[in-house]
C-alpha positions in Angstrom: 135.4 183.9 139.5 137.2 186.2 141.9 139.0 184.9 144.9 136.1 186.2 147.1 133.7 184.2 145.0 135.9 181.1 145.8 135.7 181.9 149.5 139.4 181.8 149.9 141.9 183.2 152.3 145.7 183.4 151.9 148.5 185.2 153.7 150.9 187.4 151.9 153.6 184.8 152.2 151.8 182.2 150.1 151.8 181.8 146.3 148.5 182.0 144.4 146.1 179.0 144.3 146.5 176.6 141.5 143.6 176.5 139.1 142.6 173.0 140.2 142.7 173.8 144.0 139.0 174.9 144.4 137.7 171.8 142.6 139.7 169.4 144.6 138.7 171.1 147.9 135.1 170.8 146.8 135.8 167.1 146.4 137.2 167.0 149.9 134.1 168.9 151.2 131.9 166.3 149.6 133.8 163.5 151.3 133.4 165.4 154.6 129.6 165.6 154.0 129.6 161.8 153.5 131.5 161.3 156.8 128.6 162.9 158.6 125.7 161.6 156.5 126.9 158.0 156.1 128.9 157.3 159.3 127.9 160.1 161.7 131.6 161.0 161.9 133.0 164.5 162.4 132.9 165.9 158.9 136.5 166.1 157.7 137.4 164.9 154.2 140.6 164.4 152.4 141.7 163.6 148.9 145.3 162.9 147.7 146.2 163.9 144.1 149.4 162.7 142.4 151.7 165.0 140.3 149.7 164.2 137.1 146.4 165.2 138.7 144.9 161.8 139.4 143.2 160.8 142.7 145.4 158.2 144.4 143.6 158.2 147.8 140.7 159.7 149.5 138.8 159.3 152.8 137.0 160.9 155.7 137.2 160.6 159.4 136.7 157.0 160.5 138.1 157.1 164.1 134.7 156.9 165.9 133.2 154.1 163.8 136.5 152.1 163.4 137.4 152.7 167.1 140.8 153.9 165.8 142.3 157.1 167.1 144.6 157.3 164.0 141.8 157.1 161.4 141.7 160.8 160.6 140.7 161.7 157.0 144.3 162.5 156.1 145.6 159.1 157.4 142.8 157.2 155.6 143.6 158.9 152.3 147.3 158.4 152.7 146.8 154.7 153.5 144.7 154.3 150.4 147.3 156.1 148.3 150.1 153.9 149.7 148.2 150.8 148.8 147.3 152.1 145.3 150.9 153.2 144.6 152.6 150.3 146.3 154.8 152.7 148.2 154.9 154.4 151.6 156.4 157.5 149.9 153.8 159.7 148.3 156.3 161.9 146.5 154.9 164.7 144.4 151.4 164.4 145.8 149.1 167.1 147.1 146.7 166.5 150.0 143.5 168.5 150.1 141.8 168.4 153.5 138.9 170.3 155.0 140.5 170.9 158.4 144.0 171.9 159.2 146.0 168.8 160.0 146.8 167.8 163.6 150.3 166.9 164.8 149.8 163.2 164.0 148.7 163.8 160.5 151.3 166.5 159.8 154.1 164.2 160.8 152.6 161.4 158.7 152.8 163.8 155.8 156.4 164.6 156.5 157.3 160.9 156.7 155.3 160.2 153.4 157.2 163.0 151.7 153.9 164.7 150.6 154.8 167.7 148.4 151.9 170.0 149.3 148.9 170.2 151.6 145.9 172.5 151.0 143.5 172.9 153.9 140.2 174.7 154.3 139.4 175.6 157.9 142.2 176.4 160.4 142.2 174.6 163.8 143.1 177.1 166.6 143.2 174.3 169.2 145.3 171.5 167.6 146.4 172.8 164.1 149.9 171.7 163.2 150.2 173.5 159.8 150.8 176.9 161.3 147.9 177.7 163.7 149.2 176.2 166.9 152.3 174.3 165.7 154.2 174.5 162.4 155.4 170.9 162.0 155.2 170.9 158.2 157.6 173.8 157.9 160.0 173.0 160.7 163.5 173.4 159.5 164.7 170.5 161.6 162.9 168.0 159.4 164.7 166.5 156.3 161.4 167.2 154.3 159.1 170.2 154.4 155.6 170.2 153.0 154.3 173.3 151.2 151.2 174.5 153.0 148.3 176.6 151.7 145.4 177.2 154.1 142.0 178.9 154.0 140.6 177.6 150.7 136.8 177.4 151.1 137.3 177.8 154.8 133.8 179.2 155.5 132.1 176.2 154.0 134.3 173.7 156.0 134.0 175.7 159.2 130.2 175.9 158.9 130.0 172.1 158.3 132.0 171.4 161.4 130.2 174.0 163.5 126.7 172.7 162.5 127.8 169.1 163.2 128.7 169.9 166.7 125.6 172.1 167.2 123.4 169.2 166.1 125.2 166.9 168.5 124.6 169.4 171.3 121.0 170.1 170.3 121.6 173.7 169.4 120.2 175.7 166.5 122.2 175.5 163.3 124.0 178.5 161.9 
């Protein structure tokens, strides 16, 4: 498939997608769909993969149902990975998430020493992986996370837009 068939975007400063990236992002999109379908949560999904290509954590937004402002998809996935690995450091892991991480999630990734984050839709209001802030690449940190954005962005964006349109009683796109 060509990159246009994969519905991807990249800037000229990024390296090519890894062969497994589209499949893992589709997995994250499936988790996002579950968030909406099963829990009526904002459809954001995340899956954390170790250096050998195994799932070590996954999740979706749980902040509404759990009454927990920190229960974003990325945090849920990192907590699961920490429990599975028995370590708060998630060295060598790649996090796939359907929405650009916010400042809270970005800093959790820095503290966890995540190697790489791949996100789908950018967040022009609170994105902290380059849209509004660039916390993951800030040279003042002792760890920087490699960032790739825009993979399957149209799918993730449509899922989010339609969720909010349904909530507001507007026609779907």
